C-alpha positions as CSV (number, residue, x, y, z in Angstrom):
1,M,0.0,0.1,0.1
2,S,1.5,3.3,-1.0
3,F,1.5,6.5,1.1
4,N,2.7,10.1,0.9
5,A,6.4,11.4,1.4
6,L,8.1,14.5,0.8
7,I,11.1,13.2,-1.8
8,V,14.0,15.4,-2.5
9,N,15.9,14.7,-5.6
10,K,19.0,16.0,-7.0
11,D,19.5,16.3,-10.8
12,D,22.7,16.0,-12.8
13,E,23.6,19.6,-12.4
14,G,23.4,19.5,-8.8
15,K,20.0,21.2,-8.0
16,T,17.6,19.8,-5.7
17,H,13.9,19.7,-6.2
18,A,11.4,18.5,-3.4
19,E,7.9,17.3,-3.9
20,V,5.2,15.0,-2.3
21,T,5.5,11.7,-3.9
22,Q,3.7,8.3,-3.3
23,I,6.1,5.6,-2.0
24,T,5.6,1.8,-0.5
25,E,6.8,0.4,2.6
26,D,9.6,-1.7,1.0
27,Q,11.1,1.5,0.0
28,L,11.8,2.4,3.6
29,P,15.2,1.8,5.1
30,D,15.9,-1.3,7.1
31,A,15.5,-0.8,11.0
32,E,13.4,-2.3,13.8
33,V,10.5,-0.1,14.2
34,T,8.0,1.1,11.7
35,V,6.1,4.1,12.8
36,A,2.9,5.7,11.4
37,V,3.9,9.4,11.4
38,E,1.4,11.7,12.7
39,Y,3.1,15.1,13.0
40,S,6.6,16.6,12.2
41,T,7.9,20.2,12.2
42,V,10.3,22.5,10.5
43,N,13.7,23.3,11.7
44,Y,16.8,25.1,10.2
45,K,18.4,21.8,9.3
46,D,15.0,20.9,7.6
47,G,15.2,23.9,5.4
48,L,18.7,23.0,4.4
49,C,17.7,19.3,3.6
50,I,14.7,20.2,1.7
51,G,16.6,22.7,-0.4
52,P,20.5,22.5,-1.2
53,G,21.3,20.0,1.4
54,G,24.0,22.2,3.5
55,G,26.2,19.1,3.3
56,L,24.1,17.1,5.7
57,V,22.1,14.9,2.9
58,R,24.4,11.8,1.9
59,N,22.1,10.2,-0.7
60,Y,19.6,11.1,-2.9
61,P,16.5,10.6,-3.3
62,H,15.8,11.6,0.3
63,V,13.0,12.2,3.0
64,P,13.9,15.1,5.2
65,G,12.3,15.9,8.6
66,I,14.6,15.7,11.5
67,D,11.9,14.8,14.0
68,F,8.5,13.4,14.3
69,A,5.8,11.7,16.6
70,G,3.5,9.0,15.9
71,T,2.3,5.5,16.7
72,V,4.4,2.3,16.3
73,E,3.0,-0.2,13.8
74,T,5.5,-3.1,13.8
75,S,8.4,-3.5,16.1
76,S,11.1,-6.1,16.4
77,D,12.6,-4.7,19.3
78,D,11.0,-5.4,22.8
79,R,11.1,-1.8,24.1
80,Y,8.2,-1.0,21.8
81,K,4.9,-2.6,20.6
82,A,2.1,-1.7,18.1
83,G,0.1,1.2,19.5
84,D,2.7,2.8,21.5
85,K,3.1,6.6,21.0
86,V,6.7,7.8,20.5
87,V,8.8,10.5,19.7
88,L,11.9,11.1,17.5
89,T,14.4,14.0,17.6
90,G,18.1,13.9,16.3
91,W,20.3,11.0,15.6
92,R,20.9,12.7,12.0
93,V,17.4,11.3,11.2
94,G,16.3,13.4,8.3
95,E,19.8,14.2,7.2
96,A,21.9,10.7,6.8
97,H,18.8,8.7,7.4
98,W,15.1,9.1,6.0
99,G,13.1,11.2,8.3
100,G,9.7,12.2,9.4
101,Y,8.3,14.1,6.1
102,S,6.5,10.8,5.4
103,Q,3.2,9.1,6.7
104,K,5.3,6.2,7.7
105,A,9.0,6.1,9.0
106,R,11.3,3.0,10.0
107,V,14.0,3.7,12.4
108,K,16.3,2.1,15.1
109,A,14.5,1.7,18.2
110,D,17.4,3.3,20.2
111,W,16.5,6.6,18.6
112,L,13.0,6.8,20.0
113,V,11.7,7.8,23.4
114,P,8.1,7.0,24.5
115,L,5.8,10.1,24.2
116,P,5.8,11.9,27.5
117,E,2.7,11.7,29.8
118,G,0.9,15.0,29.6
119,L,1.8,15.7,25.9
120,D,0.0,14.4,22.5
121,T,1.9,13.8,19.3
122,R,0.7,17.3,18.0
123,Q,2.1,19.1,21.1
124,A,5.4,17.0,21.1
125,M,6.1,18.3,17.3
126,A,5.1,21.9,18.5
127,V,8.1,21.3,20.7
128,G,10.1,19.3,18.6
129,T,13.9,19.5,18.2
130,A,13.9,23.4,18.8
131,G,11.9,23.0,22.1
132,F,13.8,19.9,23.1
133,T,17.0,21.9,22.8
134,A,15.5,24.9,24.5
135,M,14.8,22.6,27.3
136,L,18.3,21.1,27.6
137,A,19.8,24.7,27.5
138,V,17.5,25.6,30.5
139,M,18.6,22.6,32.3
140,A,22.2,23.3,31.7
141,L,21.9,26.9,32.8
142,E,20.1,25.5,36.0
143,D,22.7,23.1,36.7
144,H,25.2,25.9,36.8
145,G,23.1,28.4,38.6
146,I,21.2,31.3,36.9
147,K,22.2,34.6,38.7
148,N,20.3,37.5,39.7
149,G,20.0,39.6,36.4
150,P,17.4,38.8,33.5
151,V,17.9,35.8,31.3
152,L,18.7,36.9,27.9
153,V,17.3,34.9,24.9
154,T,18.8,35.7,21.5
155,G,17.0,34.7,18.4
156,A,13.7,35.0,20.7
157,A,11.2,34.5,18.2
158,G,12.7,31.5,16.4
159,G,11.9,28.0,17.4
160,V,14.2,27.5,20.4
161,G,13.9,31.1,21.4
162,S,10.1,30.9,21.7
163,V,10.1,27.7,23.7
164,A,13.2,28.8,26.1
165,T,11.3,32.3,26.7
166,A,8.0,30.7,27.6
167,I,9.9,28.0,29.9
168,L,12.0,30.5,31.5
169,A,9.2,32.9,32.2
170,N,7.0,30.1,33.7
171,L,9.8,29.1,36.1
172,G,9.8,32.7,37.2
173,Y,12.6,34.2,35.6
174,E,12.7,37.6,34.2
175,V,13.3,37.2,30.4
176,A,14.7,39.7,28.0
177,G,14.1,38.7,24.2
178,V,16.4,39.7,21.7
179,T,14.7,40.2,18.1
180,G,15.4,41.8,14.8
181,R,11.7,41.9,13.9
182,P,9.9,44.5,15.6
183,E,6.5,43.0,14.7
184,T,7.3,40.0,17.0
185,E,7.2,42.2,20.4
186,D,3.9,41.5,21.2
187,Y,4.2,37.7,20.6
188,L,7.4,37.6,22.7
189,K,5.4,39.3,25.5
190,I,2.7,36.7,25.2
191,L,5.3,34.1,25.9
192,G,6.5,35.9,29.0
193,A,9.3,38.2,27.9
194,S,9.4,41.4,30.1
195,R,11.9,42.9,28.0
196,I,12.6,43.3,24.4
197,V,16.1,44.1,23.1
198,A,16.6,45.1,19.6
199,R,19.0,42.9,17.8
200,D,21.0,46.1,16.6
201,E,21.7,47.0,20.1
202,I,23.6,43.8,20.8
203,N,24.7,42.6,17.4
204,E,28.1,44.1,17.1
205,T,31.5,43.6,18.9
206,V,32.9,46.4,20.8
207,K,36.7,47.0,21.7
208,R,36.0,46.6,25.4
209,P,36.3,42.7,26.3
210,L,34.1,43.4,29.4
211,E,31.0,45.9,29.7
212,G,28.4,46.2,32.7
213,E,27.0,42.9,34.4
214,T,23.8,42.7,32.8
215,W,22.5,39.2,32.4
216,G,22.1,36.3,34.8
217,G,22.2,33.8,32.1
218,C,21.7,33.5,28.4
219,I,20.4,31.0,25.9
220,D,22.2,32.0,22.6
221,A,20.8,30.7,19.0
222,V,22.6,33.2,17.3
223,G,26.6,32.8,17.8
224,G,29.0,35.1,16.0
225,A,29.4,38.6,17.0
226,M,26.2,38.7,19.1
227,L,27.5,36.1,21.4
228,A,31.0,37.6,21.7
229,R,29.3,40.8,22.8
230,V,27.1,39.0,25.2
231,L,30.1,37.1,26.9
232,G,31.3,40.6,28.0
233,Q,27.9,41.4,29.6
234,M,27.4,38.6,31.7
235,E,27.3,38.6,35.5
236,Y,30.1,37.2,37.6
237,G,29.9,33.3,37.4
238,A,26.9,33.5,35.0
239,S,26.4,31.0,31.9
240,V,25.7,31.2,28.4
241,A,24.2,28.2,26.6
242,A,24.9,28.0,22.9
243,V,22.5,26.3,20.8
244,G,22.9,27.8,17.4
245,L,25.0,29.9,14.7
246,A,22.4,31.8,12.8
247,G,24.7,34.8,13.0
248,G,27.8,32.7,12.0
249,A,30.1,30.1,13.3
250,A,33.2,32.4,13.8
251,L,33.5,34.0,17.7
252,P,35.3,37.0,17.4
253,A,35.6,37.1,21.2
254,T,38.5,37.2,24.0
255,V,39.1,34.8,27.0
256,I,38.7,37.8,29.3
257,P,35.2,37.0,30.3
258,F,36.1,33.5,31.3
259,L,39.4,34.5,33.2
260,L,38.1,37.6,35.0
261,R,34.4,37.0,35.7
262,G,34.4,33.1,35.7
263,V,31.7,33.1,32.7
264,N,30.6,29.8,31.5
265,L,30.2,28.9,27.9
266,L,27.8,25.8,27.8
267,G,27.7,24.0,24.4
268,I,24.2,22.3,23.8
269,D,23.7,19.2,21.5
270,S,20.4,17.8,21.0
271,V,21.4,15.3,18.3
272,M,23.5,12.8,20.2
273,Q,21.9,13.1,23.9
274,P,22.0,9.9,25.7
275,Y,18.5,8.3,26.4
276,D,18.2,9.1,30.0
277,N,19.0,12.7,29.6
278,R,16.2,12.9,26.6
279,L,13.6,11.5,29.1
280,R,14.6,13.8,31.6
281,A,14.1,16.9,29.2
282,W,11.0,15.6,27.8
283,E,9.6,15.0,31.3
284,R,10.5,18.8,32.0
285,V,8.8,20.0,29.0
286,A,5.8,18.4,29.7
287,K,5.9,19.8,33.4
288,D,7.5,23.3,32.8
289,L,6.2,24.4,29.4
290,P,2.7,26.0,29.6
291,M,0.5,24.3,27.0
292,E,-1.5,27.6,26.4
293,K,1.9,29.4,25.6
294,L,2.9,26.5,23.2
295,D,-0.4,26.6,21.4
296,A,0.3,30.3,20.7
297,M,3.5,29.3,18.7
298,I,2.0,26.8,16.4
299,H,1.5,27.5,12.8
300,P,-0.1,24.4,11.0
301,A,1.2,23.1,7.7
302,T,1.0,20.2,5.5
303,L,3.5,18.2,3.4
304,S,3.0,20.1,0.3
305,D,3.7,23.5,2.3
306,L,7.2,22.1,3.0
307,P,9.2,23.4,0.0
308,K,8.2,26.9,0.7
309,L,8.5,26.8,4.4
310,G,12.0,25.2,4.0
311,A,12.9,28.2,2.1
312,D,11.4,30.7,4.5
313,I,13.1,29.3,7.6
314,L,16.6,29.7,6.0
315,K,15.7,33.4,5.4
316,G,14.7,33.7,9.2
317,Q,11.1,34.2,8.1
318,V,9.4,31.6,10.3
319,K,7.9,32.4,13.7
320,G,7.4,30.1,16.4
321,R,6.5,26.5,15.8
322,V,5.3,24.9,12.5
323,V,3.5,21.8,13.0
324,V,3.2,19.6,10.0
325,D,0.2,17.3,10.0
326,V,1.7,14.5,7.6
327,N,-1.7,13.2,6.9
328,A,-3.7,16.3,6.0
C-alpha cells in the first residue's frame, strides 16, 4: 500500500527539487521499528535538507524531517509494541537517514523515546527538536546556577527562542528577548518576555572585552558577533548556553570574560543526547512548558507546504513552531 512522503531529488547539475510523492513500505530503510507518523515540524536543518542539503544529506532520493511523533505499527525490538506513542529527535534522522516528512518511517529503536505523559503527538511536535534543545539549554543553565539578572534569549522569536522564553518565564525568571523583527514584540511578551532588546543594540562587537554585568544567564541561538558581545555582559559566574549559529560560526571574542568573571560557555547538543537525559528533558517539557503558550506558537502546515517553508526558515522568516500534519 502506498503513502505520501516529501521526496528530495538531485539532478545531474546538482540542483535539488522537493515534491510530495507516493512511496511504499519496501522503499523505507531497514530498521527495527515502523512508525505511522502523525506530525513533524520545520527546523533550520530541515530547510537545508529540503533545499540544497547544506552538506547534511548523503544520498538522494531523500526524505527530510529531523523529528516526528506518531504510533508504532510494528517493532522487532521488545522496548516497543504496536500502538505505542513515540517521539524521535536527532540521531541525524532527516539528514543521513530518512526522516519524518512521510506518513510512515522506519527507524532504530534506540532513536525513539516514549511520548511523555501530558503531551499528545501534535504538542510534542510543537516542541520538536527546537523545544527539546531549549529545554536542554534551560537545564544546563540551572545546573550551573542562574544568577540574579534577567536571562537573555537571543533569536527569541525563533523555534528555540520561543520555547526557551516561555519555559524561563514560567519558571519565574525575568526574560529579555532579542529580536530583529519589531513585529514580533507582542508575540514575545505573550510568551513571557518582560523586556525586548533590539538586535541592533547587541549585534556588533565592541573594543572593550568587558561591559556592565547585565545578564544572569543567556540562551544563545545566534552565535557570531552577538555571542561575543554577550559574553562581556554576563554577571560574575553566569553561563551562556550556546544552541545555534544563525549569526555565523566564528566567535570574535577574547578569553577575558572567562578569566575575570568566571563566565561559562555551555555547548548544547540535541542530536546525540543519551537516552536518560532525553527522558529527563521531555519530562521537564511536559511539566514546565505552559501548554497555552505552546498553542500560541503553533502554525499548522501540510507536506505540500514544506518546500516553501524550508526556504522561508533559511531566510529567518518563520516565527514560532510550525507543526506539520503529514496526513492532511
